[in-house]
N, C-alpha and C positions, 0 to 999 in steps of 0.2 A: 153909559155902559162901560164897564172896566174890562179890559182884556188882560189875560194872564199869560205870561210867557211870550216868546217871540211869535210873530205871525207865521203861518205855515209857508214853507218855502215853495216857490214856483220854478226853481232851477232844477228841474228833473225831466226825464223823458221815459216813456214806457218802452221796454224791450220785450220781445217774445221769445220763448223757448223754440229753437229751430228757425228763428229769423222772421216768422210771420205769425199772425193771429191764427191762421188756418193750421199751420204746422203745430202750434202749441195746443190747439183744440184736439188735434189727432193724437198727440202724445198723451194728453190727459185722458182721452178715451181709452187708450191702451192701458194706462195705469189703473183706471177705474175697473176695467175688465179683469185685470190681474187680481185686484183686491176682491172682486166678486167671486172669482174662481177659488181663491183661498177660503173665503167664507163658506162657500158651498161644499168644499172638500172637508172643512171642519165639521160642518153639519152632518155630512154623510158618515164620517168616521165615528162620530159620537152618537149617531142615531138621534140627533136632537130635533125637537119639534119646530124650532124656529131660531132665527138669528136676529139679535137686536143690538142696536148701538154699535154697529161695525164689529171691531175685534173684542170690545168689552160688552158682554152679552146683556148684563142687567146690573142694577144697583141693589145692594142690601144695606140696611142700616147698621152702622158700626157703633155710633154713640148718639143717643137722642136727648142728652141733657148737657150738651156742650155750651160754651159761651164764646161768642165772637167779640174780641176786644180790639178796638181801634188804637194803635200805638200813639203815644203822646208826640212822637217825632214825625207824624205824618206830614208830608210836605204841604205847604199852604195851598198850592193849586189843586190839591186833592181833597181839601176840606169842604166837601159839597154834601148837602143833605145830611144823611145819617152818619157820614164819615167825618166825625168830629173827634179831636184828641180825647182819649180816655173813655169814649163811649163804649158801652157793653150791651150785647144783645144775645138772647137765647138762640141757640143754633143746633142744627142736626148735622152730624158728619156722616157722609155716606161713602162707603168703600166699594170700588168696582171688584167684582169677582175676577179671578185671574184667567179664566178660560175664555175662549171665543164662542162658546155655545151656552145656552140656558142650562143651568144645573140646579138641582134641589138645594135649598138653603143649608141643609145639613152636610152637604158635600164640602170637604175641606180643601178647596182648590186655591185658596189664597195663602201663599207661603211666606210672605214677609210684608213689612210696612215701611214705606218711604218716610224719612225724616230729613229736614234740611241740615246741612253740616253746620250752619251758623244761625242759631235761633235769634229771636229778638234779644238784644243786649239786656233788656229789663227782665228777661225770663231765661237765664242760662240753664243748661241741663243739670246743674247742681242744685237748682231750686226744687222745692216741694211741689211745684206746679204740675210736674209730670208724673208724680208718684203713682196715681191710679192707672195711668197709661202703662207704665213699666210693669205693674202687677198684672194688668190685663194681657199684655203681650206675652209675658212669661207663662201665664195660665193657658193661653191659646197656642203656645209654642210658635209664636210669630217673631222672627228676627227683626231688629231695628236696623234699617238700611240707610246710612248717612251718605248722601251723595254730594260730591264736591260742587263748589260754585253755586250754592243755593241758600236761600233763607234771608230773613231781614238783616241779619248781621253782615252777610256778604254784600248786600246792596248798599249798606251804609259804610263802606270801607273808608278808612282814613289813610290819606296819602302818606302820612308820617309813620304808619304802622310798620312798614317793611323797610324803612331806611332807603338805601339805594336799590333794593330789589323791587321788582314789580309788585304792586299791591295785591295782585291776583295769585300770589304763591299760596296755593290752597293747602300746603302741608301745615302751615300755621293753624289754619282752621281745623284741620283734622286733629292735631295735637290738643288744641283747646277743647274741642268737643269730647274727645276721649278722656282728657284730664279731668274735666268737670264730671263726667259720668262715673269714672272710676274713683276719683279722689273724694267724691261726696258719698261714696258707699253704695251706689245704685247696684253694681254687679255683686257686691257682697250681700246685700239684702235680697237680691234676686239671682241666685246662683245658676238658674236655668235660662236666664235671659241671654240672647246672643246679639251682638252688635257687629254690623258690617260697615266698613269704610269703603264705599264704592268708587272706583276709578281714581283713587288717591295714590296709587303705587304702594309698594310695601318695603322698600329699602330703608325707610325712616323708622319703621315699627320696632325692630330690635333695639336700636339705639335709644328710642323714646322710652321703651320699657326699662332699659338699663338705667337711664338717667332719672326716671321717675322713682325707681327704688332708691337711688343714691341720694337724691336731693329733696324729694317731696314726701317720702313715706312717713318720716317723723312728724310732718306737719299735717298729715291727712287724718281722717277719722277711721280708716280701714284698719283691720287687725292683722292683715298679712301683707307682704310686699305687693305693690300695684302690678308688677309683672305677672303675678299669679293669675290675676283676672284677665290680663291681656292674652296670655297663652291658653287660658281656659275658655274664654267667652268672646274674644274679638277675632274677626276675620278681615282680611284685606283683599280687595280685588284689584288686579293690575292688568294693563294691556301689554306693555313691554317695559321691563325693569331689569336691566342688566345687573345693577348693583344689588337689588333685592334678591334676585334669583341666585346670585353668586353666594349668598348667605345660606341658601338651602344646601343640604338638608339640616344643617345645625340649627337654624332658626326657621320657624314658619311652616314646617312640613305639614302640619295639621291645620294651618290657619290661612295660608296664602292660596288665592284662587285666580287662575289665569282666565282672561276673557279676551274676546276679539272686538267687542264694542260694535258689532254689525247692527244696523247699517249706518252708524254715525260717521262723519267725515274722518275722524281719527282712527277708524277701525283698521285692522291689519288683515282683512280678508279681501281679495284672495292673497295668498302668500303666508297664511297662518302657519303652515308647516315649517317654513323657513324661520319664522319668528320663534316658534317653539324650540327648534333645534338650536337657535342662537342663544336663547335665554336658559333653556332647561336641558340642553344636551348632555350636561355632565351628570345628571341624575340617573338612577337606575330606572328600569321600565316601571317598576312598582311605585317608586317615588314620583315619577313624572305623572303617572296616572292619577295620583292623589291630587296634585296641584291642578292638572288640567280639568278633571271632572269629579274625582272622588270626594273632595272636600265640599264642593257645591252640592253634590247629591246628598251627602250626610246632613248638610245644613238645611236644605230646602225640600228634600224628598225622602227622608227616613233612610238614607243610604242607598236608595235604588236609582240606578241610572235610567233616564227616560229612553224610550225606544228610539232607534236611529231615524234620522230624517229620511223622507222618501228620496231615492236616488234621482238625480236630475235626468231629464229626458234627453234624447239625442239632439233635439233642436232647442237647446237652451244656452246659446253663447253668452259669455260674460259681456256685460254692457261696456262698449268701448269708451264711452264718456266717463263711466265710473272708474275704469282703469286709469284713464288719463288724469283724473283728479287725484288719484291715490298712488300714482306711480312712485313718487318720491318716498312715501312711507314704506311701500312694499320693497323697493330697492334697498332702503336702509336696513331692513330686517333680513335681507338675503345674505 
């Protein structure tokens, strides 16, 4: 028998939330009850017959003639059974609906599609491989949402790629993805397709658009300067970006979207009001409203703002542990 990779480590110990197994069980029970309460509230608000699969109520078929391709660079220890380099299999891609309750299939509650920021290097976004998908997304008015730190290309990072900078500087990935999409004519062929760079900040976008026009336009296949497509069809979501926001309203007033990233560790809630004042305080009320909510509403909800969240009850203190973990971020934004 041949073993693959190092033997599992035994140099570890188990620790419990709250200091004991009983305390952890109690905390998990509280969280389970909170999730159940949210689900039942969703069901009541939507007069839904049932709840299924937690927050994602059901699955509906998106593509039934897809192909699963095993990349040639699959690591040797993963080459087991059907997972062999270059193998191809028919596949069905299923997309979760966006709501937490069961909805009719004809209800358009899915507002966008996630795509990795770094695709398989053998299938860059400039290739024809994605053409049917771009066309379908445009026809369905589904934005393409490229999230940082994701995809096969991201996992195969080259330590030499960034020089002395950390290899995880995701702005490089954002520029390459947009460069491939715009430079190959995707947004020219599909003028109603929208692309979102999620959580990548926005300060780099105006300079990227400027340099794309200056140095790459003459070598690309598009008929108008690349910046045309950036400002017409590209959106950027940021959490806190002092440089990017200082370029507003000259650049990005219709394209930049503020977010707080709740409930992820990097989020700026509580304290979002201070962060908004810090980054967007120089804008007019109307301009600030666009960046905070208006652009997102136009992109994802036909320009309509969603209803306000239910006001918190009198007995909903902010979790002390959460505040402790995020104090440095909140303080920096104050």
